[in-house]
C-alpha positions, 0 to 999 in steps of 0.5 A, a space after each residue: 424653351 420651344 417645342 416646335 420642330 420648325 427649321 428657319 432660314 434667315 436670308 441676310 445678316 443685317 441688324 434685323 436678321 441677326 437679332 431675329 436669329 438670336 431671338 429664335 436661338 434663345 427660344 430653342 428654334 433651329 435657325 441658320 443665317 445665309 449672308 451673301 457677303 464673303 465675310 462679315 464686317 458691315 461698312 457704312 456710317 452709324 446708326 441711332 438705336 432708340 428705346 423701342 429696340 435697345 430694351 429688346 437688345 438688352 433682353 437678348 443679351 447684347 446690352 453690355 457690348 452695346 454700352 461699350 461701343 456706343 455713345 449716349 446723347 445728353 440732349 435732343 436739340 434743334 438749331 437754326 441753320 445760320 447762327 446756331 440759335 437753339 430752337 428747342 432742347 430736351 433731356 435724353 440720358 437718364 430721363 429717356 432711360 426711365 421713360 422708355 425702358 432703354 437707352 438711346 444710343 449712337 453706334 457704328 453699324 459695324 460695332 452693332 453688327 459685331 455685338 449681334 454676332 457675339 450674341 448669336 455665335 458665328 456657327 449658325 451664319 453661312 457666308 458667301 451664300 447669295 440667295 437667288 430663289 426659293 422653291 416650294 416643296 411639300 414639306 418646306 422650302 428650298 433656298 437656291 444660292 448662286 453657284 447652285 448650292 441649296 438649303 432646306 427650311 420650313 420657313 424662309 425669313 427675308 431680311 435681305 434689306 432695301 434691295 431685297 431679292 425675296 420681296 419680289 417673290 412675295 409681291 409677285 413683281 418688282 416693287 418700285 422705290 420712291 425717290 424722296 426728292 432729298 439727297 444726303 451727304 454723310 461722314 464720320 468725323 473725329 470730334 477734335 476736328 469740330 471746334 465750332 460745333 456746339 455740344 457735340 455730345 447731343 443729338 442735333 438737327 439743324 433746320 434751314 432753307 432747303 436742307 437740314 443736318 443731323 448729327 450725333 456722337 458714337 464711339 463713346 463720344 470720340 466721333 461724330 456721325 452726320 447726315 446733311 440733306 438737301 432738296 433735289 427734284 429728281 434723281 436720274 442716276 442708275 444707282 442710289 449713290 454717286 461720288 461727289 466732291 466735298 466742295 459740292 456739298 459745301 456749296 449746298 450749305 453756303 451761309 450755314 453755321 461753321 459747326 455744320 460746314 466744318 463737318 462737311 469739309 472734314 469728310 475724307 473717306 468716300 464722299 458721295 451723294 446718297 439718293 434717299 428712297 423708300 417703298 410704298 407700303 406692301 399689301 402683304 409681307 408673306 407668300 408661301 413659306 417666305 415672310 419679310 421683315 425689316 427693310 425688305 418689308 417696309 424700307 423707310 427714310 432715315 429722318 426718324 432713325 427708325 429703319 433698324 429699330 423697326 427691324 429689331 421689333 419685327 425680329 423679336 415679334 416674329 421669333 415669338 410667333 414662330 417659336 410656337 409654330 409647327 412646320 405645317 402651321 406657318 400661315 397662322 404665324 405669318 398672319 398674326 405677324 402681319 396683323 401685329 406689325 403692318 399698321 405700326 410700320 406704315 405709320 413709322 414710314 409716314 413719320 419718317 417722311 415728315 422731318 425733311 419737309 418741315 425742317 427745310 422751310 425757309 425763314 419766315 412765318 412758316 418756320 416760326 410755326 414749325 418751331 412752335 410745333 417742335 416744342 411738342 415733339 416729345 409728345 408727338 413721337 412718344 408712340 415710337 419710343 415708348 412702344 414695347 413689342 413684347 407687350 404687344 405680342 403678349 396681348 395677342 396671346 402668343 406669350 401666355 403659355 410660354 416657359 421660355 423667353 427670348 429675353 
């Protein structure tokens, strides 16, 4: 267990923030999580968890809850947009578990959040606390919340997502999000409403001119989560989400396979276009006693499914480094954390931009070259899925003298 006197405040009860708090608590570090929402129960679509995070979540003690709520895909498949011809398929399931040391899951965000809350315990979560600033004090930092309430900690972890309040404090100015020239239309569809969809138990990408579709099963295979993406040159709306008619999305996928158009046409709840943005890599992730993690530090596009997975890697790495940190020695922990995580997450950001470009190639020689390259995909992305952040932390020497473990 930890011998530090450190007190940590985590701003944000998303996936990364909750995982970080679990890891700190298991290592004996005092932690509180401050969440702006008045109640927990994350809305939104589903999330893909890959082996580089599921093995960590299993070590954090939430594996059983995940297994009950999630679905494990049988294969990874790429298909043609119009006739559904299989371009490439690769086993996932048991092969993936043996290769990566953890399962690949599709899970609803609310189910994942619930599993993390069960693992943490709600007693350390403070709801209705919207952080509006942090002031430095001689022996720590004071968080200021909307309404005037404050809280003290030695270290403040910004896990407050892509629209982070604490990012500006770290960077010294407002960071400009970058529009990817893609918009997405998404939904959760009961599998019985998709009679034309081939192999709904697989995670599938459909590649076509100017767009692509990703889908996978959740809830034990009862529901399919999909994201349909199309090119758009600019986004001028003041928000990243605008209401849409289902027919608008169908019009963008005219001529696509019935399995695709059935999914899009079956959306009943909150049909909308989502402008897909990320942020340029930050030069630093910390300033004073504030340090960033997850989307606050390295927001990325969804096309590799790595946003939450990289946040969970951050969560575990930073927990180990803070667990051996005294209140006045935080700078060393921050420096080691940035050295460990920045290069990998920057590479993940780059790879997350690639699929939309090569999946949207029109039929012809370019698409044929793309299809040939997809045959090597398992090797091309192995560096994402095989990685074990605990081994990376241990290589830094941070675990060499520990008697406790986050796992």
